[in-house]
PyMOL commands that place a pseudoatom at each C-alpha (Angstrom):
pseudoatom trace, name=CA, resn=MET, resi=1, chain=A, elem=C, hetatm=0, pos=[0.045, -0.025, 0.027]
pseudoatom trace, name=CA, resn=ASP, resi=2, chain=A, elem=C, hetatm=0, pos=[1.347, 3.467, -0.842]
pseudoatom trace, name=CA, resn=ARG, resi=3, chain=A, elem=C, hetatm=0, pos=[2.802, 5.071, 2.172]
pseudoatom trace, name=CA, resn=VAL, resi=4, chain=A, elem=C, hetatm=0, pos=[0.643, 8.203, 2.039]
pseudoatom trace, name=CA, resn=VAL, resi=5, chain=A, elem=C, hetatm=0, pos=[-2.506, 6.281, 1.633]
pseudoatom trace, name=CA, resn=TYR, resi=6, chain=A, elem=C, hetatm=0, pos=[-1.423, 4.057, 4.554]
pseudoatom trace, name=CA, resn=LEU, resi=7, chain=A, elem=C, hetatm=0, pos=[-0.600, 7.159, 6.767]
pseudoatom trace, name=CA, resn=ASN, resi=8, chain=A, elem=C, hetatm=0, pos=[-4.016, 8.683, 5.825]
pseudoatom trace, name=CA, resn=ASN, resi=9, chain=A, elem=C, hetatm=0, pos=[-5.863, 5.422, 6.871]
pseudoatom trace, name=CA, resn=LEU, resi=10, chain=A, elem=C, hetatm=0, pos=[-3.887, 5.259, 10.069]
pseudoatom trace, name=CA, resn=TYR, resi=11, chain=A, elem=C, hetatm=0, pos=[-4.719, 8.931, 10.742]
pseudoatom trace, name=CA, resn=ASP, resi=12, chain=A, elem=C, hetatm=0, pos=[-8.403, 8.132, 10.292]
pseudoatom trace, name=CA, resn=CYS, resi=13, chain=A, elem=C, hetatm=0, pos=[-8.102, 5.547, 13.044]
pseudoatom trace, name=CA, resn=TYR, resi=14, chain=A, elem=C, hetatm=0, pos=[-5.928, 7.501, 15.533]
pseudoatom trace, name=CA, resn=LYS, resi=15, chain=A, elem=C, hetatm=0, pos=[-6.477, 11.274, 14.813]
pseudoatom trace, name=CA, resn=GLU, resi=16, chain=A, elem=C, hetatm=0, pos=[-8.150, 11.908, 18.073]
pseudoatom trace, name=CA, resn=LEU, resi=17, chain=A, elem=C, hetatm=0, pos=[-4.936, 11.095, 19.960]
pseudoatom trace, name=CA, resn=PHE, resi=18, chain=A, elem=C, hetatm=0, pos=[-3.106, 14.108, 18.508]
pseudoatom trace, name=CA, resn=THR, resi=19, chain=A, elem=C, hetatm=0, pos=[-3.192, 17.823, 19.373]
pseudoatom trace, name=CA, resn=ASP, resi=20, chain=A, elem=C, hetatm=0, pos=[-4.979, 20.340, 17.390]
pseudoatom trace, name=CA, resn=LYS, resi=21, chain=A, elem=C, hetatm=0, pos=[-1.855, 21.757, 15.985]
pseudoatom trace, name=CA, resn=GLN, resi=22, chain=A, elem=C, hetatm=0, pos=[-0.570, 18.219, 14.919]
pseudoatom trace, name=CA, resn=LYS, resi=23, chain=A, elem=C, hetatm=0, pos=[-4.004, 17.598, 13.254]
pseudoatom trace, name=CA, resn=VAL, resi=24, chain=A, elem=C, hetatm=0, pos=[-3.679, 20.861, 11.270]
pseudoatom trace, name=CA, resn=TYR, resi=25, chain=A, elem=C, hetatm=0, pos=[-0.155, 20.131, 10.104]
pseudoatom trace, name=CA, resn=PHE, resi=26, chain=A, elem=C, hetatm=0, pos=[-0.856, 16.550, 9.139]
pseudoatom trace, name=CA, resn=GLU, resi=27, chain=A, elem=C, hetatm=0, pos=[-4.036, 17.538, 7.261]
pseudoatom trace, name=CA, resn=ASP, resi=28, chain=A, elem=C, hetatm=0, pos=[-2.476, 20.507, 5.515]
pseudoatom trace, name=CA, resn=TYR, resi=29, chain=A, elem=C, hetatm=0, pos=[0.472, 18.342, 4.395]
pseudoatom trace, name=CA, resn=TYR, resi=30, chain=A, elem=C, hetatm=0, pos=[-1.239, 15.157, 3.522]
pseudoatom trace, name=CA, resn=PHE, resi=31, chain=A, elem=C, hetatm=0, pos=[-4.841, 16.147, 2.615]
pseudoatom trace, name=CA, resn=ASN, resi=32, chain=A, elem=C, hetatm=0, pos=[-4.337, 19.738, 1.366]
pseudoatom trace, name=CA, resn=ASN, resi=33, chain=A, elem=C, hetatm=0, pos=[-0.943, 18.993, -0.363]
pseudoatom trace, name=CA, resn=LEU, resi=34, chain=A, elem=C, hetatm=0, pos=[0.669, 22.194, 1.131]
pseudoatom trace, name=CA, resn=SER, resi=35, chain=A, elem=C, hetatm=0, pos=[4.450, 22.190, 1.346]
pseudoatom trace, name=CA, resn=LEU, resi=36, chain=A, elem=C, hetatm=0, pos=[6.350, 22.366, 4.530]
pseudoatom trace, name=CA, resn=SER, resi=37, chain=A, elem=C, hetatm=0, pos=[7.220, 25.964, 3.752]
pseudoatom trace, name=CA, resn=GLU, resi=38, chain=A, elem=C, hetatm=0, pos=[3.600, 26.910, 3.131]
pseudoatom trace, name=CA, resn=ILE, resi=39, chain=A, elem=C, hetatm=0, pos=[2.516, 25.323, 6.312]
pseudoatom trace, name=CA, resn=ALA, resi=40, chain=A, elem=C, hetatm=0, pos=[5.285, 27.083, 8.188]
pseudoatom trace, name=CA, resn=GLU, resi=41, chain=A, elem=C, hetatm=0, pos=[4.375, 30.450, 6.738]
pseudoatom trace, name=CA, resn=ASN, resi=42, chain=A, elem=C, hetatm=0, pos=[0.683, 29.907, 7.475]
pseudoatom trace, name=CA, resn=TYR, resi=43, chain=A, elem=C, hetatm=0, pos=[1.318, 29.308, 11.182]
pseudoatom trace, name=CA, resn=GLY, resi=44, chain=A, elem=C, hetatm=0, pos=[4.333, 31.555, 11.807]
pseudoatom trace, name=CA, resn=VAL, resi=45, chain=A, elem=C, hetatm=0, pos=[6.791, 28.629, 12.550]
pseudoatom trace, name=CA, resn=SER, resi=46, chain=A, elem=C, hetatm=0, pos=[9.893, 27.275, 11.061]
pseudoatom trace, name=CA, resn=ARG, resi=47, chain=A, elem=C, hetatm=0, pos=[9.723, 24.728, 8.195]
pseudoatom trace, name=CA, resn=ASN, resi=48, chain=A, elem=C, hetatm=0, pos=[11.928, 22.511, 10.463]
pseudoatom trace, name=CA, resn=ALA, resi=49, chain=A, elem=C, hetatm=0, pos=[9.270, 22.654, 13.238]
pseudoatom trace, name=CA, resn=VAL, resi=50, chain=A, elem=C, hetatm=0, pos=[6.541, 21.564, 10.821]
pseudoatom trace, name=CA, resn=PHE, resi=51, chain=A, elem=C, hetatm=0, pos=[8.878, 18.711, 9.615]
pseudoatom trace, name=CA, resn=ASN, resi=52, chain=A, elem=C, hetatm=0, pos=[9.623, 17.550, 13.197]
pseudoatom trace, name=CA, resn=GLN, resi=53, chain=A, elem=C, hetatm=0, pos=[5.937, 17.491, 14.003]
pseudoatom trace, name=CA, resn=LEU, resi=54, chain=A, elem=C, hetatm=0, pos=[4.998, 15.495, 11.001]
pseudoatom trace, name=CA, resn=LYS, resi=55, chain=A, elem=C, hetatm=0, pos=[7.832, 12.966, 11.808]
pseudoatom trace, name=CA, resn=ILE, resi=56, chain=A, elem=C, hetatm=0, pos=[6.517, 12.688, 15.348]
pseudoatom trace, name=CA, resn=ILE, resi=57, chain=A, elem=C, hetatm=0, pos=[3.020, 12.065, 14.039]
pseudoatom trace, name=CA, resn=GLU, resi=58, chain=A, elem=C, hetatm=0, pos=[4.084, 9.486, 11.516]
pseudoatom trace, name=CA, resn=GLU, resi=59, chain=A, elem=C, hetatm=0, pos=[6.180, 7.655, 14.138]
pseudoatom trace, name=CA, resn=LYS, resi=60, chain=A, elem=C, hetatm=0, pos=[3.291, 7.687, 16.570]
pseudoatom trace, name=CA, resn=LEU, resi=61, chain=A, elem=C, hetatm=0, pos=[0.803, 6.509, 13.946]
pseudoatom trace, name=CA, resn=THR, resi=62, chain=A, elem=C, hetatm=0, pos=[3.019, 3.644, 13.112]
pseudoatom trace, name=CA, resn=GLU, resi=63, chain=A, elem=C, hetatm=0, pos=[3.656, 2.825, 16.847]
pseudoatom trace, name=CA, resn=LEU, resi=64, chain=A, elem=C, hetatm=0, pos=[-0.021, 2.952, 17.698]
pseudoatom trace, name=CA, resn=GLU, resi=65, chain=A, elem=C, hetatm=0, pos=[-0.959, 0.532, 14.782]
pseudoatom trace, name=CA, resn=LYS, resi=66, chain=A, elem=C, hetatm=0, pos=[1.736, -1.944, 15.919]
pseudoatom trace, name=CA, resn=LYS, resi=67, chain=A, elem=C, hetatm=0, pos=[0.198, -2.106, 19.407]
pseudoatom trace, name=CA, resn=LEU, resi=68, chain=A, elem=C, hetatm=0, pos=[-3.483, -1.807, 18.694]
pseudoatom trace, name=CA, resn=ASN, resi=69, chain=A, elem=C, hetatm=0, pos=[-3.905, -3.036, 15.088]
pseudoatom trace, name=CA, resn=LEU, resi=70, chain=A, elem=C, hetatm=0, pos=[-7.079, -0.949, 14.612]
pseudoatom trace, name=CA, resn=LEU, resi=71, chain=A, elem=C, hetatm=0, pos=[-6.548, -0.485, 10.848]
pseudoatom trace, name=CA, resn=GLU, resi=72, chain=A, elem=C, hetatm=0, pos=[-5.659, -4.119, 10.249]
pseudoatom trace, name=CA, resn=LYS, resi=73, chain=A, elem=C, hetatm=0, pos=[-8.735, -5.312, 12.107]
pseudoatom trace, name=CA, resn=ARG, resi=74, chain=A, elem=C, hetatm=0, pos=[-10.935, -2.716, 10.309]
pseudoatom trace, name=CA, resn=GLU, resi=75, chain=A, elem=C, hetatm=0, pos=[-9.718, -3.861, 6.941]
pseudoatom trace, name=CA, resn=ARG, resi=76, chain=A, elem=C, hetatm=0, pos=[-10.151, -7.497, 7.826]
pseudoatom trace, name=CA, resn=ILE, resi=77, chain=A, elem=C, hetatm=0, pos=[-13.755, -6.799, 8.951]
pseudoatom trace, name=CA, resn=ILE, resi=78, chain=A, elem=C, hetatm=0, pos=[-14.576, -4.972, 5.720]
pseudoatom trace, name=CA, resn=LYS, resi=79, chain=A, elem=C, hetatm=0, pos=[-13.028, -7.705, 3.622]
pseudoatom trace, name=CA, resn=LEU, resi=80, chain=A, elem=C, hetatm=0, pos=[-15.033, -10.364, 5.372]
pseudoatom trace, name=CA, resn=LEU, resi=81, chain=A, elem=C, hetatm=0, pos=[-18.326, -8.301, 4.897]
pseudoatom trace, name=CA, resn=ASN, resi=82, chain=A, elem=C, hetatm=0, pos=[-17.714, -7.081, 1.421]
pseudoatom trace, name=CA, resn=GLY, resi=83, chain=A, elem=C, hetatm=0, pos=[-20.110, -8.738, -0.991]
pseudoatom trace, name=CA, resn=ARG, resi=84, chain=A, elem=C, hetatm=0, pos=[-22.041, -10.460, 1.772]
pseudoatom trace, name=CA, resn=ILE, resi=85, chain=A, elem=C, hetatm=0, pos=[-24.215, -7.596, 2.802]
pseudoatom trace, name=CA, resn=ASP, resi=86, chain=A, elem=C, hetatm=0, pos=[-26.016, -4.630, 1.308]
pseudoatom trace, name=CA, resn=GLU, resi=87, chain=A, elem=C, hetatm=0, pos=[-23.733, -1.791, 0.056]
pseudoatom trace, name=CA, resn=LYS, resi=88, chain=A, elem=C, hetatm=0, pos=[-25.621, 0.792, 2.304]
pseudoatom trace, name=CA, resn=VAL, resi=89, chain=A, elem=C, hetatm=0, pos=[-25.021, -1.239, 5.405]
pseudoatom trace, name=CA, resn=LEU, resi=90, chain=A, elem=C, hetatm=0, pos=[-21.398, -1.796, 4.483]
pseudoatom trace, name=CA, resn=ASP, resi=91, chain=A, elem=C, hetatm=0, pos=[-21.000, 1.949, 4.158]
pseudoatom trace, name=CA, resn=GLU, resi=92, chain=A, elem=C, hetatm=0, pos=[-22.538, 2.324, 7.607]
pseudoatom trace, name=CA, resn=ILE, resi=93, chain=A, elem=C, hetatm=0, pos=[-20.150, -0.229, 9.044]
pseudoatom trace, name=CA, resn=LYS, resi=94, chain=A, elem=C, hetatm=0, pos=[-17.209, 1.535, 7.484]
pseudoatom trace, name=CA, resn=SER, resi=95, chain=A, elem=C, hetatm=0, pos=[-18.226, 4.872, 9.044]
pseudoatom trace, name=CA, resn=ILE, resi=96, chain=A, elem=C, hetatm=0, pos=[-18.346, 3.196, 12.512]
pseudoatom trace, name=CA, resn=LEU, resi=97, chain=A, elem=C, hetatm=0, pos=[-14.971, 1.523, 12.164]
for i in range(1, 97): cmd.bond("trace and resi %d" % i, "trace and resi %d" % (i + 1))
show_as sticks, trace
zoom trace
């Protein structure tokens, strides 16, 4: 799986464990495709500060998944249910997971 997609999926599972600032940096970088320099300029911090926060977030996401396996479990459940239940119900289950 592409690393960016993987990180985005992990973020969907664990985003509530991050500070508001970390969420903004992550979303600006990975969802809004802003550069480190653009994010730094928008929030009045150094490019290095943004880079360091993104590294911390990425490491924490990976560590959380190693310990809790929420993304892996979610994907296994969806795979098991896919094709066996109504698409609308599957979408509801995905939103819960």
